[in-house]
C-alpha positions as CSV (number, residue, x, y, z in Angstrom):
1,M,8.8,-130.1,-24.8
2,P,11.8,-129.2,-22.6
3,P,11.3,-128.6,-19.0
4,M,11.0,-124.9,-17.8
5,P,14.2,-123.7,-16.1
6,V,14.0,-123.1,-12.4
7,P,15.3,-119.7,-11.3
8,S,18.5,-120.0,-9.2
9,P,18.3,-118.9,-5.6
10,D,21.8,-117.5,-6.0
11,P,21.4,-113.6,-6.1
12,N,24.5,-113.5,-8.3
13,H,23.1,-115.9,-10.9
14,P,22.3,-114.2,-14.3
15,D,18.6,-115.1,-13.7
16,R,18.7,-112.8,-10.7
17,L,20.4,-109.8,-12.3
18,H,17.8,-107.4,-10.9
19,H,17.9,-108.5,-7.3
20,P,18.1,-105.4,-5.1
21,D,21.0,-106.8,-3.0
22,R,23.0,-107.5,-6.2
23,L,22.4,-103.9,-7.4
24,H,23.6,-102.6,-4.1
25,R,26.7,-104.7,-4.3
26,L,27.4,-103.6,-7.8
27,V,27.1,-99.9,-6.9
28,E,29.4,-100.4,-3.9
29,E,32.0,-102.3,-6.1
30,F,31.8,-99.5,-8.7
31,R,32.5,-96.8,-6.2
32,A,35.4,-98.8,-4.6
33,L,37.2,-99.2,-7.9
34,P,39.9,-96.9,-9.3
35,A,38.4,-94.2,-11.5
36,T,39.8,-95.6,-14.8
37,S,39.1,-99.3,-14.1
38,D,37.5,-101.1,-17.0
39,R,35.4,-103.0,-14.5
40,R,33.5,-99.8,-13.9
41,H,32.0,-99.9,-17.4
42,E,31.4,-103.6,-17.1
43,I,29.4,-103.0,-13.9
44,V,27.3,-100.4,-15.7
45,A,26.6,-102.8,-18.5
46,E,25.4,-105.4,-16.0
47,M,22.7,-103.0,-14.9
48,D,20.9,-102.8,-18.2
49,G,17.2,-103.2,-18.0
50,D,17.1,-102.7,-14.2
51,A,14.7,-99.9,-13.4
52,D,16.1,-99.6,-9.9
53,A,19.6,-98.8,-11.4
54,L,18.4,-95.9,-13.4
55,P,19.1,-93.1,-10.8
56,F,22.6,-94.5,-10.4
57,L,23.1,-94.6,-14.2
58,V,21.8,-91.0,-14.5
59,S,24.5,-89.9,-12.0
60,V,27.2,-91.7,-13.9
61,V,26.3,-90.0,-17.2
62,A,26.0,-86.6,-15.6
63,D,29.4,-86.7,-13.9
64,P,32.2,-85.2,-16.0
65,Q,34.8,-86.6,-13.6
66,E,33.5,-90.2,-14.2
67,Y,35.3,-92.7,-16.3
68,D,34.4,-92.0,-20.0
69,L,33.6,-95.7,-20.8
70,A,31.3,-96.0,-17.8
71,R,29.5,-92.8,-19.0
72,V,29.2,-94.2,-22.5
73,E,27.8,-97.5,-21.2
74,A,25.3,-95.6,-18.9
75,A,24.2,-93.5,-21.9
76,T,23.6,-96.7,-23.9
77,V,21.5,-98.2,-21.1
78,L,19.4,-95.0,-20.8
79,R,18.8,-95.1,-24.6
80,L,17.8,-98.8,-24.7
81,W,15.7,-98.7,-21.5
82,P,14.5,-95.1,-20.9
83,P,12.8,-94.6,-17.6
84,S,9.0,-94.8,-17.5
85,D,8.8,-92.6,-14.4
86,P,8.5,-88.9,-15.6
87,A,10.8,-87.6,-12.9
88,T,13.6,-90.1,-13.6
89,A,13.1,-89.6,-17.4
90,R,13.6,-85.8,-16.9
91,A,16.7,-86.4,-14.8
92,A,18.0,-88.8,-17.5
93,A,17.4,-86.2,-20.2
94,R,19.2,-83.5,-18.2
95,A,22.1,-85.9,-17.5
96,L,22.4,-86.7,-21.2
97,L,22.3,-83.0,-22.1
98,T,25.1,-82.4,-19.6
99,A,27.1,-85.1,-21.3
100,L,26.3,-83.8,-24.7
101,N,27.8,-80.4,-23.7
102,D,31.0,-81.9,-22.2
103,P,33.8,-80.3,-24.4
104,E,36.4,-82.8,-23.1
105,E,34.7,-86.1,-24.0
106,D,33.9,-86.6,-27.7
107,L,33.1,-90.3,-27.3
108,V,30.7,-89.5,-24.4
109,R,29.1,-86.7,-26.5
110,Q,28.5,-89.1,-29.4
111,Y,26.7,-91.6,-27.2
112,A,24.8,-88.9,-25.3
113,A,23.6,-87.5,-28.6
114,R,22.3,-90.9,-29.8
115,A,20.7,-91.6,-26.4
116,L,18.5,-88.5,-26.5
117,G,16.0,-89.9,-29.0
118,P,13.6,-91.4,-26.4
119,Y,13.6,-88.1,-24.5
120,A,12.8,-85.8,-27.5
121,D,9.3,-85.0,-26.2
122,D,11.2,-82.7,-23.7
123,P,11.5,-79.3,-25.5
124,A,15.0,-78.8,-24.2
125,V,16.1,-82.1,-25.7
126,D,14.3,-81.4,-29.0
127,E,16.0,-78.0,-29.2
128,A,19.4,-79.5,-28.3
129,L,19.1,-82.2,-30.9
130,A,18.1,-79.7,-33.6
131,R,21.0,-77.5,-32.8
132,T,23.5,-80.4,-32.5
133,V,22.5,-82.1,-35.8
134,R,22.8,-78.7,-37.6
135,E,25.8,-77.1,-36.0
136,D,28.1,-79.4,-34.0
137,E,31.7,-79.4,-35.1
138,D,32.1,-83.2,-34.6
139,P,30.6,-85.1,-37.5
140,L,30.1,-88.2,-35.4
141,V,28.1,-86.2,-32.8
142,R,26.0,-84.9,-35.7
143,H,25.4,-88.4,-37.1
144,N,24.4,-89.7,-33.7
145,A,22.1,-86.7,-33.1
146,L,20.5,-87.5,-36.5
147,A,19.9,-91.1,-35.3
148,A,18.2,-89.7,-32.2
149,V,16.0,-87.4,-34.3
150,E,15.0,-90.4,-36.4
151,K,14.3,-92.5,-33.3
152,A,12.2,-89.6,-31.8
153,G,9.9,-89.7,-34.9
154,P,8.2,-87.0,-36.9
155,S,7.1,-83.7,-35.5
156,G,6.7,-80.3,-37.3
157,A,10.0,-79.0,-35.9
158,R,12.0,-82.2,-36.6
159,T,10.6,-82.3,-40.1
160,E,11.8,-78.8,-40.8
161,V,15.2,-79.5,-39.3
162,L,15.5,-82.6,-41.6
163,R,14.4,-80.6,-44.6
164,A,17.1,-78.1,-44.0
165,L,19.6,-80.9,-43.6
166,A,18.5,-82.5,-46.9
167,R,20.9,-80.0,-48.5
168,D,23.8,-80.8,-46.1
169,P,26.8,-82.4,-47.9
170,D,27.3,-84.8,-45.0
171,L,23.9,-85.6,-43.7
172,G,21.7,-84.8,-46.7
173,T,21.1,-88.3,-48.0
174,A,20.3,-89.6,-44.5
175,A,18.0,-86.7,-43.8
176,A,16.1,-87.3,-47.1
177,R,15.8,-91.0,-46.3
178,I,14.3,-90.3,-42.9
179,L,11.8,-87.8,-44.3
180,T,10.8,-90.3,-47.0
181,A,10.3,-93.0,-44.3
182,W,8.1,-90.4,-42.4
183,D,6.0,-89.9,-45.6
184,H,7.4,-86.3,-46.0
185,R,9.0,-84.9,-49.1
186,P,12.5,-83.6,-48.5
187,D,12.0,-80.6,-50.9
188,A,8.6,-79.4,-49.6
């Protein structure tokens, strides 16, 4: 049996990604960089899984002036590691809704739509997903909203939205597949 690795005392070592001083340094570096620096989205990616970074990530997603790739990365982190704290989860949901409604950033809107799945117990999120999956003009935003609905799981309202979508030329097949996976008939 191989020996267990010993964690490095170096706060910058990958085994210490969630060290508070490292998070502070990353946030400072992020803020000091030019607005369109690719390093900004790399920094956000380095914060994945760090609960202490969630308020910062929420602020990045919500800021329409922020670099779009940093907002995309922050939305991805919020989707993969949703906050367990109810207040932070509500703030994350509101930030993602803000990003979803940003008319200037189609890519950000796509990632925000997909990231809303873990937050669908919030009625405002559930309503926004239903509206987006049915009505959004961007087909990629609609597809990502559908993935979020699927991630959210069955509810009476989501089932009805999917049944209506089962007749949609773009999303009908996927909606029917999700309904079947949820043990619901698409044509009921």
